[in-house]
N, C-alpha and C positions, 0 to 999 in steps of 0.2 A: 437558473443556469440554462442556457440553450443546449439542446441535445439533438444532434442530427448527424447523419453519416457524412463524413468529409470526403473531398475529392483528392485527398492525398493521404499518405501514411507516414508515420515517424518510426524509425527503427527503435525497438525497445532496448537496444544495446549501445549504439553510438549516438542515438537521437538526431540523426540526420533526417531532414524532411525530403520526401520523394513524391513525385506524381505516381498515381496508381500503376501505370504501365512501366515504371522504372523499377523493375525487380529482376534479379538474376536467378538462374537455376544451376544446380550442380548435378552431374550424372552420378548415380550410385550403382551403376552396373559393374559388379565385381566378378562376373562370370568370364571364363576364358573362351575366346573364339576358336575357330578351327585351326588357327595358326599358333594356338597356345598363348595368345596375348590378351591382356586386360585392356579395356577401353582407356585410351590415353587421357581423355578428359577426366575420367574417374580417378585415375592414378595421380594426376596433378591437381585434382580438385578445382579444375578450371571453371570460372564463372561464365555461363552462357546467357545471352539475352535474346528475347523474342522481339525481333524487329517489327513484327506485324501487330503488336499489342496496341489497343486503343487507350487513349489517355484517361477515359472515365471508368475503366474497370481494370482489375488486377488479373493478369493471366494465371490460370490454374495449373498449367503444365506446358512443357515443350519437349520436342524430340531432340535427343543428343545428335549433334552434327557429325559425331565421330562413329558411334556404334548404332545409332537409330533407335535406342531404347527411350521410352517415355519417362521423363523426369518430373516429379511433383515436389521436389525439394527446393523451396524458395530461399534465397539468401539476399542479404542487404548488399547492394552494389558498392556501398562505401566501405563497410568494415568486413564483409564476407561472412557475418554471423548468420546461422540458419534462422529464418524468420518463422514465427508461429504460423501454422497452416491457416489460421483464421485472419491473418493480416489483411486489412483493407476491406474485409467483408462486414465487419461490425464496428460499432463505435468503440474506440480504445480509451480506457481511463487509466491514468497512472496515479496511483496513490502512494505518496512518499511518507514513510514513518521516520521522522527525524527527531533528534534530541541529544542531550549530552551523554557522556559516558556513564554507564550504570543507571540510566533512567528506566531500564527494563524493556527496551524496544523488542529484543528477540523473544522474550517471554510473552509480550503483548501480541506479536504476530502469531506465535505458536497457538495461543489460546483463541485469538480472534478467528483464524482460519478454521479451527475445530468448531467454533460456535457457528460460523457461516454454514459449514457442512451439515450441521445437525439442527440446532434450535432455530437459527434464522431461516434456514432452508425450509423447515416445516411451517414456520409462522408466516412467511412471505411468499410461499410457493415458488421457490427458486432453488437452483442447484449449482454447486460450484464444482468445476472439473478442471484438473490440471491439463495444460496444453501440451506439455512435453515431458519426456522421461526425466530430464534434468530437474524439473520442478518437483516431480513425484519423489525422486531420490533425496533431493536436498531438504524438502520439507520433512519427510519421514526421518531422515538420519540426523539433521541438525536441529530440528524444532520439536517434532511430535514425540519421537522415542525418548529423548532425555526427560521431557516434562511429564508425559502421560504414561509411559511404560516403566521408566527407571526412577521416576520421582526425584530427578536431579536438576540442578540449575544448568542452564545452557552456558557454554563457554562464552567469554566476552568476544564480541565480533571483532575480527581483525581489520586493520585498515585496508581499504581497497588498493592502496599502493603496494601492500605486501601480499595480498591475496586477491587475485583478479576475480575469483568466483563471487566475491562479496558485491561487486559492481553489477552482477547479473541478477535480474529480477526473478521472483516467483510468478509465473504466468498462468492465469486461469481464465476460463470463460464462466460467466455468471448468467444463467438462463432463467428468465422469468416466465411462468406459465399463466395462462388464463384460468381464472377460477370458474371453470365451466364443468359442472357435474356430468353433463351429457358427453362431453369430449373424453372425460376420464372413463366413463362406462364403456364406450366403444373403443377405448385405448387409442384415440386419435392424438397425433402430435399437436399439442396446444400451446407450443412456445410462442410467446408474443414479442419478446425482446431479448436480445443477447448482447452482452458487452464483454470486452476483453479487459481484464484487470491485471496490472503489473504491480506487485508489492515489492518494495525495496526496504532492506534493513541496513541502515547506515551506521558505520562505526562512529562513536562519539568523537574520536580524535580527528576524523575527517571533516568535522565542522569547526575545528579550532582556528582555521585560517581560510579566508575567502578565496585565495589562490588555489588551495587544495580542493575546496568545494567546486570551483569552476572546472577543475581538471577531472576529478573522479565522480562528482555528483551532478552530472549534467541533467539528470532526470528531475532535479528539484525545480529548475526553471521551466521544465516542460510538463510539470505536474498538472493533473486535473483537480487534485485535492491534496492537502497536506495535513497529516496528523502529527502535531507538534507535541511529543511526549516529554513532559518535564517532571523532575523529581522535587516535590515540595520540601524534602529534607535538605535541599541545597540552599533554601532561603534562610538567612541569618535569624529572622524573627522566629521561624518554626524551630530551628535548631536550639534556640535558647529556651523555648517552651517545652521541649521534649523531656520526658523523665530521664534522670541520670543513668538508669540501668539500660536504656536503649542504646545499642551501638549504632552510631551514625556513620553514613558513608563518607569517604574522603571528599572534601570540597573540590569542585572543578569549575568548569566554565559557567559564568553568570548567565542567567536566562535572558537578560537584556542583550548581552553580546551575541548570543545565538540568534536571537530574533533580528538584530541589526544586520548580521552577516547574511542571513537568509533573504531578507528584504532587499539588501544591496545587490546581491547576486542576481535575483530575479529581475530587478529594475535594469541593471546593466546589460544582462543577456538579452532581454526582450525590448530594450529601448523604451522603457516606461519612465516618464519624468516624475519628479517628486510631487508635482501638482495632481497627478492622476493616481487613483487607488489601484492596487493590484487585484485583478479579477480572478484570483484563485482562492476558493474557499479554504479556510484554515480552522481546523479543530484543535484547540489548545486543550490538551488532556493532561491533568495532573495525576501521576501514577502513585502507587503505594498509599492510597487514601485510607486504607485500613489501619495504618500506623498512627493516624492522626485523630483517632476517636476521642481521646481526652481533650484535644484542642478544639475540634469542631462540634463536639457534643453528639450524643446518641440520637437525638431528635432531628438532626440536620437532614434535609431532604436527600442529600447525596448518599446517605446510608440506607435509604429505602430501595427496594428492588426496582429495576427498570420496568416501565410499563409497556415499552414498545413491542417486545416479543410476545408478551402476554396477550396484547390486543391484536397483534398481526397488522398494526398500522403505526406510523410514527406518531407518538403521542406528544402533541405540541405543548400541552399544559405541563407535562412532566419535564420536557426539554427546557421550557422557559424557566421553570422553577430551579432546576439544576444550574442552568446557565447564569441566572441572576445571582444565585447563592455563591457559586464558584467565583464569579467576577468580584463580588463583594469581599470574599475571603482573601483573594489575591491582593486586593488593595489594602486590606487590614494587615496582611503579612509583609507589607513594605514593597509591593509590586506595582505601585502606581505608574512608575515610568514604563514598565512593561505593558500595562494596559493602554497607556497613551500611545506608545509606539505601534501597538497592534492596530488600534483604531485609525492611526494616521497613515498606515501603509496598506492595509487590506480592506477591500470592500465588504467582504462577507466573512465573519468569524464567529466562533462560539466557544464557550468554556465547558469543560467536562471534568469529572472526578471519577477515578476508577482504580481498580487493582486487578492485575492479571493473576497473581498467585493467591492473594487473600491470607497470607500467613508470613511469618518471619522464618526463612530457611535456617536450619541448623546443620553445620558441617556439610554444606553443599546439598543437603537433602530437603525436599519439599514435604513437610509433614502432613499437611492436609490442603489439597488444592481447592480454593474457594474463590474463583473469579467473580468480580462484581462490576457491572456496568461496562464491561469491555466492549460490547457491541455498539454503545451509544454514538461515538464519533463516526464510525463507519456507516451506521444507518442515517445519520444526519447528512453525510455526503451523498448517499443514495437518494435521500429526499430532495436535496438541493438539485440533483439532476433529474428529478421527477420520475425516478424508477420505482419508488414505493409511495403509497398513498399516506396521507396524514389525517389526523383527527384531533379536534380540540374539545376535550371534555368540559362540560359546564360545571 
């Protein structure tokens, strides 16, 4: 994948494309003047524009034409949402986590972000930092606290049509440092690359109709990468093979239909003909893989620990082993049409097997959290954008 700083930015809320100088500001001056009045621009939240901005750079601030105070609060001129302070300064990557209802998307995001902050950060010399207070609060309250503090399941994500906050991303910067011992000794800033990442958690029901996807899930066709989280317990072959004492989830949308709607949406929105492959890398990740031990066997490579974090490099041999094994299993489980659709629509794709929880919850309680290979799809996407190095063991 090509990785370079663009001469435009895309609002992470409405996904309107703008030139770098097309950014608005709002005044936040809430102090009373000598006449006992608050700035009119601040009261009305009026959007101001810097008419002197150059097209190849984003303005960092402007003076309010009403009260004269300096404003650094940038907003999208199309939807009025407050933009991340890093907008236009770094490469923006939008990673969409999509999948059917009860595939475990929220639990996956909860565990993945914690993994990035800790194990991945240490192994790959990078750090994840929330861009705004909304991201900090939403991740802690809706994702982290239920799973890691209360040992409880996260409530099912509501439709974006019913809950507007669902359509807003978790925004982070991911900073990569030089592996330079001298720079660390003298405490010099050795950051070599910074990207802005937007994580979206989609309600499964919002993927049941293409028209709904087009309205509330615009980020899908503007994605830099897609993590397609699928529940193998939805496949008829797997359901028949599962032990009778295992409680199976209610059957919902077929995985083939989800893929069809996603591919159709991207093609129509971006004007991509059927003859051309879609140039968005797709990580097809089958969740709840711990429940399938009797079906796939204990010696299956998917059951082994991931090598990537252990080595501090993307382990190509480990990746290829899991990818080939998982693709073969999907075909064995009756998913040949799905694999054919995937290869016909997308230029770059890979298969993964993982579990975010690693256990079967009882009465809404997570008895023992044991995530397995949660980081693999995310690291594959970083490798595709040449943000982390790879190694192929002999």
